[in-house]
C-alpha positions as CSV (number, residue, x, y, z in Angstrom):
1,M,64.6,97.8,127.5
2,T,68.1,96.3,128.1
3,L,66.5,92.9,128.7
4,R,64.6,93.1,125.4
5,V,67.8,94.0,123.5
6,S,69.7,91.2,125.1
7,S,66.9,88.7,124.3
8,E,66.8,89.8,120.7
9,V,70.6,89.5,120.4
10,L,70.4,86.0,121.9
11,R,67.7,85.1,119.4
12,L,69.7,86.3,116.5
13,R,72.8,84.4,117.7
14,S,70.7,81.2,118.1
15,L,69.2,81.6,114.6
16,A,72.7,82.2,113.1
17,A,74.1,79.1,114.9
18,Y,71.2,77.0,113.6
19,A,71.8,78.4,110.1
20,M,75.5,77.5,110.2
21,G,74.6,74.0,111.5
22,G,72.1,73.6,108.7
23,L,74.7,74.5,106.1
24,G,77.1,72.1,107.6
25,R,74.6,69.3,107.4
26,R,74.0,70.0,103.8
27,R,77.7,70.4,102.7
28,A,77.3,69.2,99.1
29,K,74.5,71.6,98.4
30,T,76.3,74.5,100.2
31,F,79.6,73.9,98.4
32,A,77.9,73.6,95.0
33,L,75.9,76.9,95.4
34,G,78.7,78.8,97.2
35,G,81.4,77.6,94.8
36,A,79.4,78.6,91.7
37,L,78.6,82.0,93.2
38,A,82.2,82.6,94.2
39,L,83.4,81.8,90.7
40,A,80.8,84.3,89.2
41,V,81.9,87.0,91.6
42,A,85.6,86.2,90.9
43,L,85.0,86.6,87.1
44,V,83.1,89.9,87.4
45,G,85.4,91.2,90.1
46,A,88.6,90.4,88.1
47,V,87.2,92.3,85.1
48,L,86.6,95.3,87.4
49,F,89.9,95.1,89.1
50,L,91.8,94.8,85.9
51,T,89.8,97.6,84.2
52,D,90.4,100.0,87.1
53,A,94.1,99.1,87.2
54,L,94.6,99.7,83.5
55,R,92.7,103.0,83.7
56,A,94.8,104.2,86.6
57,E,98.0,103.1,84.8
58,S,97.0,104.9,81.6
59,E,96.2,108.0,83.6
60,R,99.6,108.0,85.3
61,G,101.2,107.5,81.9
62,R,99.1,110.3,80.3
63,S,100.2,112.7,83.1
64,A,103.8,112.3,82.1
65,M,103.1,113.1,78.4
66,P,103.5,116.5,76.8
67,D,100.4,118.6,76.3
68,L,100.6,118.1,72.6
69,T,102.5,115.5,70.5
70,V,103.1,116.3,66.8
71,E,103.8,113.5,64.4
72,R,104.2,113.5,60.6
73,L,102.1,111.1,58.6
74,V,103.2,109.5,55.3
75,A,100.6,107.4,53.5
76,G,98.6,107.4,56.7
77,R,101.3,106.0,58.9
78,P,103.6,107.8,61.4
79,S,107.0,108.8,59.9
80,T,109.9,110.9,61.1
81,I,109.5,114.7,61.3
82,S,112.0,117.4,60.4
83,R,113.5,119.1,63.4
84,A,113.2,122.4,61.5
85,D,109.4,122.1,61.8
86,A,109.8,122.8,65.5
87,D,110.7,126.5,64.6
88,K,107.3,126.8,62.8
89,I,105.5,125.9,66.1
90,R,107.6,128.0,68.5
91,D,106.3,131.2,66.9
92,L,102.7,130.3,67.7
93,S,101.0,131.9,70.6
94,S,100.4,129.8,73.8
95,V,103.5,127.7,73.1
96,R,105.8,127.4,76.1
97,A,108.4,125.1,74.5
98,V,108.9,122.6,71.6
99,T,111.3,119.7,72.0
100,P,112.2,117.4,69.1
101,R,112.4,113.8,70.5
102,A,114.4,110.8,69.3
103,W,112.8,107.6,70.5
104,G,111.4,104.4,69.1
105,Y,110.9,100.6,69.5
106,L,113.4,97.8,69.2
107,F,112.4,94.2,69.2
108,L,114.4,92.2,71.7
109,A,114.3,88.4,71.2
110,A,115.3,87.8,74.8
111,I,111.9,88.9,76.0
112,Q,109.9,88.3,72.8
113,G,108.7,91.9,72.9
114,N,109.6,95.5,72.2
115,L,111.6,97.8,74.4
116,T,111.4,101.6,74.1
117,V,114.7,103.5,73.5
118,I,114.6,107.1,74.4
119,G,117.4,109.5,73.5
120,V,118.5,112.1,76.0
121,P,119.6,115.5,74.6
122,P,123.2,116.6,75.5
123,G,123.2,118.4,78.9
124,A,119.7,117.2,79.9
125,P,119.1,114.8,82.8
126,A,118.1,111.3,81.7
127,L,115.0,111.4,83.9
128,G,112.8,114.4,83.4
129,A,109.8,115.4,85.4
130,G,107.3,112.6,85.7
131,E,109.6,110.0,84.2
132,G,110.9,108.6,87.5
133,S,113.9,108.6,89.8
134,L,117.2,106.7,90.0
135,V,117.2,103.8,92.5
136,A,120.7,102.6,91.7
137,G,123.8,103.8,89.9
138,R,124.2,107.3,88.3
139,D,123.1,109.5,85.5
140,L,124.4,109.3,81.9
141,V,127.7,110.8,80.8
142,P,127.2,112.2,77.2
143,G,129.1,110.3,74.5
144,A,130.1,107.4,76.8
145,H,127.7,104.9,75.3
146,E,125.8,104.4,78.5
147,M,122.1,103.6,79.4
148,I,119.7,103.8,82.2
149,A,117.0,101.0,82.3
150,G,113.8,100.6,84.1
151,R,114.2,98.5,87.2
152,G,111.7,95.9,85.9
153,L,113.5,95.6,82.5
154,A,116.9,95.2,84.2
155,S,115.6,92.5,86.4
156,L,113.9,90.8,83.4
157,L,117.2,90.8,81.4
158,G,119.3,89.9,84.5
159,L,121.4,93.0,84.1
160,D,123.5,94.5,86.9
161,I,125.2,97.9,87.0
162,G,128.3,97.8,84.8
163,D,126.9,95.2,82.4
164,E,126.9,95.9,78.7
165,L,124.0,95.1,76.3
166,G,124.1,95.0,72.5
167,L,120.8,96.1,71.2
168,P,119.5,95.2,67.7
169,S,120.0,98.0,65.2
170,V,119.7,98.9,61.6
171,H,123.3,100.0,61.8
172,A,125.8,97.2,62.3
173,D,128.3,99.5,63.9
174,A,125.9,100.7,66.7
175,P,127.9,100.3,70.0
176,P,126.8,98.2,72.9
177,L,125.4,100.2,75.9
178,K,126.7,100.0,79.4
179,L,124.1,100.0,82.2
180,V,125.0,102.7,84.7
181,G,121.7,103.1,86.5
182,T,118.2,101.8,87.0
183,F,115.1,103.8,87.8
184,A,111.7,103.5,89.3
185,S,108.6,105.3,88.2
186,R,105.0,105.7,89.4
187,V,104.2,104.6,85.8
188,D,105.0,100.9,86.0
189,L,105.1,100.4,82.3
190,F,108.1,102.7,82.1
191,T,110.2,100.4,84.3
192,S,109.2,97.4,82.2
193,D,110.4,98.4,78.8
194,V,112.2,101.8,78.8
195,V,115.9,102.5,78.2
196,F,117.4,106.0,78.3
197,C,120.6,106.6,76.5
198,D,122.5,109.5,74.8
199,E,120.6,110.9,71.9
200,S,123.4,110.1,69.4
201,D,123.3,106.5,70.5
202,A,119.5,106.4,70.2
203,R,119.7,107.8,66.7
204,S,122.3,105.2,65.7
205,L,120.2,102.4,67.1
206,L,117.0,103.6,65.6
207,G,118.4,104.8,62.2
208,L,117.4,108.4,62.7
209,G,119.3,111.2,60.9
210,S,120.6,114.2,62.7
211,A,117.9,116.5,61.2
212,E,115.1,114.0,62.0
213,A,113.0,113.5,65.0
214,T,110.4,110.9,66.0
215,D,108.0,113.6,67.0
216,L,107.7,117.0,68.6
217,A,106.7,117.5,72.2
218,V,104.8,120.7,72.7
219,S,104.3,122.3,76.1
220,V,101.4,124.7,76.3
221,I,101.2,127.8,78.6
222,N,97.5,127.4,79.2
223,P,96.4,123.7,78.9
224,N,92.8,124.9,78.3
225,E,94.0,126.3,74.9
226,S,95.5,122.9,73.8
227,H,92.7,122.2,71.3
228,V,92.9,125.6,69.7
229,L,96.7,125.3,69.4
230,A,96.4,121.9,67.9
231,N,94.3,123.3,65.1
232,K,96.9,126.0,64.5
233,I,99.7,123.5,64.3
234,A,97.6,121.4,61.9
235,L,97.4,124.4,59.6
236,A,101.1,125.3,60.0
237,L,102.2,121.7,59.3
238,P,100.0,120.0,56.7
239,G,100.1,116.3,56.9
240,S,100.8,116.2,60.6
241,R,98.9,114.5,63.4
242,I,98.5,116.2,66.7
243,I,97.8,114.1,69.8
244,E,96.2,116.0,72.7
245,K,96.9,114.7,76.2
246,D,93.4,115.4,77.5
247,V,91.7,113.7,74.5
248,L,94.0,110.7,74.9
249,G,92.9,110.2,78.5
250,R,89.2,110.1,77.4
251,I,90.1,107.6,74.7
252,Y,91.8,105.3,77.2
253,A,88.8,105.5,79.6
254,L,86.3,104.7,76.8
255,T,88.4,101.9,75.4
256,Y,88.8,100.0,78.6
257,G,85.2,100.7,79.6
258,R,84.0,99.3,76.3
259,R,86.1,96.2,76.4
260,A,85.1,95.5,80.0
261,G,81.4,96.1,79.0
262,V,81.6,93.6,76.2
263,F,83.3,91.0,78.4
264,L,80.7,91.4,81.1
265,A,77.9,91.3,78.6
266,A,79.2,87.9,77.4
267,A,79.2,86.7,81.0
268,I,75.5,87.6,81.6
269,P,74.1,84.3,80.3
270,A,76.4,82.4,82.8
271,L,75.2,84.6,85.7
272,L,71.6,84.0,84.7
273,A,72.2,80.3,84.5
274,L,73.7,80.5,88.0
275,L,70.6,82.2,89.4
276,V,68.4,79.6,87.8
277,L,70.5,76.9,89.3
278,G,70.3,78.6,92.7
279,W,66.5,78.8,92.4
280,D,66.2,75.2,91.5
281,R,68.5,74.0,94.3
282,V,67.1,76.3,97.0
283,S,63.5,75.6,96.2
284,A,63.9,71.8,96.2
285,L,63.5,70.9,99.9
286,G,64.6,67.4,100.6
287,P,62.8,65.0,102.9
288,E,65.3,65.6,105.7
289,E,64.9,69.4,105.5
290,K,61.1,69.0,105.6
291,R,61.3,66.8,108.7
292,E,63.8,69.3,110.2
293,V,61.3,72.1,109.7
294,A,58.5,70.0,111.1
295,V,60.4,69.3,114.3
296,L,61.3,73.0,114.7
297,K,57.6,73.9,114.4
298,A,56.6,71.1,116.7
299,V,59.0,72.4,119.5
300,G,57.6,75.9,119.3
301,W,59.5,77.7,116.6
302,S,57.3,80.4,114.9
303,T,57.0,80.9,111.2
304,A,59.1,84.0,111.5
305,D,61.9,82.1,113.2
306,V,62.0,79.4,110.6
307,L,61.8,82.0,107.8
308,S,64.6,84.0,109.4
309,A,66.8,80.9,109.8
310,K,66.4,79.9,106.1
311,L,67.1,83.4,104.9
312,L,70.2,83.6,107.2
313,E,71.5,80.4,105.4
314,S,71.3,82.1,102.0
315,V,72.8,85.3,103.4
316,I,75.8,83.5,104.9
317,V,76.4,81.5,101.7
318,A,76.1,84.7,99.6
319,F,78.5,86.8,101.7
320,V,81.1,84.1,102.3
321,A,81.0,83.2,98.5
322,S,81.3,86.9,97.6
323,A,84.2,87.5,99.9
324,L,85.9,84.4,98.5
325,G,85.2,85.4,95.0
326,L,86.7,88.9,95.5
327,A,89.8,87.4,97.1
328,I,90.2,85.0,94.1
329,A,89.7,88.0,91.7
330,Y,92.4,90.0,93.5
331,A,94.9,87.2,93.5
332,W,94.1,86.5,89.9
333,V,94.7,90.1,88.7
334,F,97.5,91.4,90.9
335,P,99.8,88.7,92.2
336,L,99.3,86.5,89.1
337,G,99.0,89.2,86.5
338,A,95.5,88.3,85.2
339,P,96.5,85.3,82.9
340,G,93.9,84.6,80.2
341,L,92.1,87.9,81.0
342,R,94.6,90.6,80.5
343,P,95.1,90.2,76.8
344,T,91.4,90.6,76.3
345,L,91.2,94.0,78.0
346,A,94.8,95.4,77.7
347,G,95.4,94.9,74.1
348,W,99.1,95.8,74.4
349,S,100.3,92.9,76.5
350,V,102.7,91.7,73.8
351,L,104.6,95.0,74.0
352,Y,104.9,94.9,77.8
353,P,105.3,91.2,78.7
354,N,105.9,91.6,82.4
355,A,104.5,95.0,83.4
356,P,103.1,94.6,86.9
357,L,99.6,95.9,87.7
358,T,99.1,98.3,90.6
359,P,95.8,98.0,92.5
360,A,93.4,100.8,92.0
361,I,90.3,99.7,93.8
362,D,87.0,101.5,93.9
363,F,85.4,100.1,97.1
364,A,82.0,101.6,96.2
365,Q,82.1,99.6,92.9
366,L,83.0,96.4,94.8
367,L,80.1,97.0,97.2
368,S,77.8,97.5,94.3
369,L,79.1,94.3,92.7
370,A,78.6,92.3,95.9
371,L,75.0,93.6,96.4
372,G,74.2,93.2,92.7
373,I,75.0,89.5,92.9
374,V,74.1,88.7,96.5
375,A,70.7,90.5,96.5
376,P,69.2,88.4,93.7
377,F,70.7,85.3,95.2
378,V,69.1,86.0,98.6
379,G,65.9,87.2,96.9
380,L,65.4,83.9,95.1
381,S,65.5,82.1,98.5
382,I,62.5,84.1,99.9
383,V,59.8,82.0,98.3
384,P,61.4,78.6,99.2
385,A,62.1,79.9,102.7
386,W,58.4,80.9,103.1
387,R,57.2,77.6,101.8
388,A,59.5,75.8,104.3
389,A,58.4,78.0,107.2
390,T,54.6,77.5,106.5
391,T,54.9,73.7,106.1
392,D,52.4,71.9,108.2
393,P,54.4,69.8,110.8
394,M,52.2,66.7,110.6
395,Q,52.1,66.7,106.8
396,A,55.9,67.1,106.6
397,M,56.4,64.3,109.1
398,R,54.2,62.0,107.1
399,G,56.0,63.0,103.8
């Protein structure tokens, strides 16, 4: 039994060695097929990598959101909401807390994008639950015209602790803010465009009155009742829009999935063309290959041996190309930031010019991708391999 196993292992090693040698002898053909297959895998893999990373990032951002966000609409567009409206919501059942928030966007020419200014109420810590933690410096001192910036934003602007930054404002007398700390967050987008400052400074920068709020953050006692409470708030505050955290998560997942699906559907013709090219190249046995098979048959190789060797050639090309394609996809999406692809799927890349992507890889999905591309490629080689294995040695030598 041991002798039989050893003999079979030796046979497989010999076939693999022959297959590798055959690929080396036909370098141009091998590189053409392998390179095309690697590029196809890289394209599909990059879309999957980027989609999963964006979904994971949106999920982390959603988890830091309040259960309900109440906005006021004017002419169908978000406007400021009265802080007094918070009292109408506090009296509703299932409400744990209502917090009027002062925040907004400011366009910063230095990065050609928006940064998010968030006002911190007096006496509250700058970094609440889920928003991150300080990595350098200290917390804000109320009324001192200070700010805490995301680590990525501070690095992008070249700011160090103690530097002052004058932000564009609707009020010409808005004071510059002194950087007293930087923070990190499990939500990478926060570190790329968020600035925390005293609420009075935020109102001055954003042009908000003391009785106004950007929106109301509602915390719910029982999250399962969020939808019911949202309907109650809509009745209590006509003209308002209520954003539910759970619904927003499903919208993100559907949005990224739809965009990825459209992109992959557009790539299907290219993948089919690749398979047709593979069929044409693999099925076209050259004179040298025919003579090679004839010699193998003449020295005693069986049809099964020749068939196995030819299939091994396709398997080696497919798996090496798939591994190379996945490596290219990973480097394209994460170290390089998915240039050329990210704007198509993300949609908000202008707002967050340098937000890094955190890998969130589904290995089962990658295995399905590899098998989904490798299996058809190897399957197309079965008929040409069978034709090569059953070639009559004398006829092949004459040809």
